[in-house]
C-alpha distance (Angstrom), angle and dihedral (degrees) to the residues before:
residue distance angle dihedral
M1 . . .
T2 3.87 . .
A3 3.81 125.1 .
R4 3.89 86.5 -111.9
A5 3.85 91.4 53.0
D6 3.85 88.9 47.2
Q7 3.84 90.6 54.4
A8 3.78 92.1 45.2
G9 3.82 88.1 52.0
M10 3.77 90.1 50.4
F11 3.78 95.4 50.7
P12 3.88 99.0 79.8
A13 3.84 91.7 51.5
V14 3.81 91.7 45.3
L15 3.76 89.3 48.4
A16 3.76 92.7 48.3
S17 3.82 91.7 50.5
T18 3.82 90.6 49.6
V19 3.86 91.1 50.0
H20 3.80 88.8 51.3
D21 3.79 91.9 52.4
I22 3.85 91.4 48.6
K23 3.84 90.0 48.9
N24 3.83 89.9 54.2
S25 3.76 91.6 50.1
L26 3.73 89.9 46.6
G27 3.77 90.6 53.4
I28 3.90 88.7 58.2
L29 3.79 88.9 47.9
L30 3.73 91.8 52.8
E31 3.86 92.1 50.6
L32 3.78 90.2 51.9
T33 3.75 91.5 47.9
R34 3.80 89.1 55.6
Q35 3.75 91.0 50.2
L36 3.87 90.9 50.0
A37 3.80 90.2 51.3
V38 3.78 89.2 59.1
K39 3.75 93.7 45.6
Y40 3.83 98.7 42.6
Q41 3.78 104.7 37.0
D42 3.80 90.4 157.6
R43 3.87 86.8 68.0
A44 3.77 94.6 47.2
E45 3.83 94.5 127.6
D46 3.77 95.0 53.4
I47 3.82 92.9 44.7
N48 3.80 90.5 44.3
Q49 3.85 88.4 57.7
L50 3.79 91.0 46.7
E51 3.80 92.7 51.1
F52 3.88 91.0 44.8
E53 3.86 91.2 54.3
A54 3.84 93.1 42.0
T55 3.88 90.2 51.0
H56 3.75 90.1 49.2
I57 3.78 92.2 51.7
N58 3.88 90.0 47.3
H59 3.81 90.1 54.1
T60 3.80 91.2 48.5
L61 3.82 93.8 50.5
M62 3.82 90.0 48.3
Q63 3.80 89.3 50.9
L64 3.80 91.6 50.8
L65 3.85 91.3 50.2
V66 3.75 93.6 51.0
L67 3.85 91.6 46.7
Y68 3.74 89.2 51.1
K69 3.77 91.1 52.8
I70 3.78 92.9 47.8
D71 3.86 89.7 49.8
A72 3.75 92.5 47.5
D73 3.92 90.3 47.4
K74 3.84 89.4 -118.1
F75 3.79 95.8 119.3
C76 3.87 133.2 82.6
L77 3.76 131.6 167.0
M78 3.84 122.7 -113.0
I79 3.80 102.6 -141.4
D80 3.74 124.5 -163.7
A81 3.83 140.9 137.1
Y82 3.80 116.7 -85.7
P83 3.85 134.4 169.1
V84 3.80 105.2 -100.5
I85 3.78 90.5 -140.3
D86 3.84 89.4 63.8
I87 3.81 90.3 53.2
L88 3.77 92.8 49.7
N89 3.89 92.8 45.0
E90 3.88 90.3 48.9
A91 3.85 91.9 51.7
R92 3.79 90.9 47.9
D93 3.84 92.0 46.6
Q94 3.84 89.9 53.9
Q95 3.80 88.5 59.9
S96 3.77 99.8 30.5
R97 3.70 96.9 107.2
L98 3.79 93.5 50.8
S99 3.79 91.8 46.0
R100 3.80 90.9 50.5
L101 3.85 93.3 48.8
N102 3.82 90.7 45.7
H103 3.81 91.0 49.3
V104 3.77 90.9 -124.5
E105 3.79 119.7 148.4
V106 3.79 114.3 -139.2
V107 3.82 112.8 -162.2
I108 3.80 124.0 -170.3
E109 3.83 123.6 -151.6
C110 3.85 112.6 -170.8
P111 3.71 137.3 128.4
D112 3.82 111.9 -112.6
D113 3.88 93.2 -131.0
L114 3.81 97.7 50.4
L115 3.76 113.6 119.0
C116 3.76 134.0 -157.8
F117 3.89 129.9 -159.4
C118 3.80 101.7 -149.9
D119 3.78 148.5 110.9
Y120 3.83 96.8 -80.0
P121 3.95 99.3 -155.8
Q122 3.81 92.4 46.3
I123 3.76 96.4 47.8
T124 3.72 94.0 41.8
N125 3.82 92.0 50.5
A126 3.86 89.8 45.5
L127 3.83 91.7 54.1
A128 3.82 90.5 44.4
T129 3.85 89.6 51.9
I130 3.86 91.5 52.6
L131 3.92 90.4 43.3
N132 3.80 90.2 50.2
N133 3.84 88.1 53.5
A134 3.78 90.5 46.5
L135 3.81 90.9 53.7
R136 3.78 88.4 57.8
Y137 3.74 93.5 57.5
T138 3.82 109.5 26.3
R139 3.78 124.7 94.8
E140 3.80 109.4 -147.9
K141 3.77 113.4 -26.5
I142 3.80 143.2 36.0
L143 3.80 125.7 -168.3
V144 3.79 120.2 -151.3
S145 3.81 115.0 -171.8
A146 3.86 144.1 163.1
V147 3.74 130.6 -156.5
E148 3.84 138.1 158.3
Q149 3.80 111.6 -107.8
D150 3.78 130.3 174.4
G151 3.83 94.8 -26.8
Y152 3.80 93.8 -45.1
L153 3.77 134.5 95.7
L154 3.76 106.9 -121.1
L155 3.87 116.4 -152.5
A156 3.88 111.6 -173.6
I157 3.75 134.0 -172.4
E158 3.78 115.6 -165.5
D159 3.77 131.0 -178.5
D160 3.75 140.8 -176.2
G161 3.77 97.2 -127.3
K162 3.84 130.5 109.5
G163 3.76 93.4 -74.7
Y164 3.86 133.8 -121.4
P165 3.86 116.6 -39.5
S166 3.75 117.3 -113.8
E167 3.83 93.3 -104.7
I168 3.82 91.9 61.3
L169 3.79 92.9 42.3
D170 3.87 90.7 53.0
A171 3.83 96.2 41.5
D172 3.71 127.2 107.8
L173 3.76 98.4 -119.8
S174 3.88 93.7 -169.6
G175 3.83 92.9 61.1
S176 3.81 130.7 63.4
V177 3.80 92.0 -145.2
D178 3.86 91.1 84.9
L179 3.73 94.7 53.7
D180 3.78 114.0 112.6
W181 3.76 103.9 -138.9
I182 3.82 90.6 169.1
G183 3.77 104.4 43.9
G184 3.91 93.6 55.0
N185 3.84 98.6 -124.6
T186 3.82 92.2 89.8
G187 3.79 98.7 165.7
L188 3.91 85.2 -135.6
G189 3.83 92.7 145.9
L190 3.73 91.5 53.5
F191 3.81 92.3 47.7
F192 3.79 90.7 47.9
V193 3.83 92.1 52.2
S194 3.76 90.7 46.0
V195 3.84 91.5 54.1
I196 3.76 92.4 47.5
A197 3.80 91.4 49.6
S198 3.80 92.4 49.8
L199 3.76 91.0 56.5
H200 3.88 88.9 60.9
K201 3.88 105.1 88.6
N202 3.79 135.7 172.5
G203 3.75 112.7 -179.2
E204 3.89 107.1 -51.2
Q205 3.81 91.2 -18.6
S206 3.80 121.2 100.5
G207 3.75 130.9 -174.3
Y208 3.78 119.3 -105.4
V209 3.91 141.0 169.1
R210 3.77 131.1 -130.5
V211 3.81 130.0 -172.7
D212 3.83 130.8 -162.1
N213 3.80 140.0 147.0
R214 3.83 96.0 -106.2
S215 3.83 96.5 110.2
R216 3.77 114.4 153.1
L217 3.85 84.2 -132.6
G218 3.81 92.1 57.1
G219 3.85 99.8 -104.1
A220 3.78 139.2 74.0
R221 3.78 124.2 -25.3
F222 3.81 124.2 -157.6
C223 3.83 117.3 -165.9
L224 3.79 126.7 -166.8
F225 3.74 115.6 -168.8
L226 3.84 118.1 -162.3
P227 3.83 121.9 -173.5
């Protein structure tokens, strides 16, 4: 192997390490932002926007790190049984401050006895990622629900915004080739959730995601199917 090839092979690891350092610094920045929000309540709207964007960056960095570990064969799921209502409440709690500051009502519909066999942190973070995105585009309300459907657990996030644009609706969410790295709206969050979903398997069934504009609230609908 040439020196150039060695350097090329090192780059993903160096990049992942750098992303990890940035994520740690961003965590400190987020905590300072929350302290400023308490101290300067007259600037709540500006600080809210700052926290919103910092949280979005934090989610993106987390996704890049997990995708790197998957690509480097350094990642495995920790599957166990969990109450679905706990997963949905955790995802909502991660975004509760932003939803409160944006005056968005987040409603959960889920039976208390519904169980899910999954990697709790990954599924919770995946749903929080989609919920964070929905908070960016919804108007007043988001509905988070869970039901059993055709042998799968269906977790849905619906909003009352304008709906997904056509490029997202037409994209292959299971492949990175449809990501728009140049245009800005990469769809990385949806790709990340799709990858995490596909790692959940039960026999010949695998998890998957689907998006459409059939929200009961009139906007976008995200659906995560787990076997």
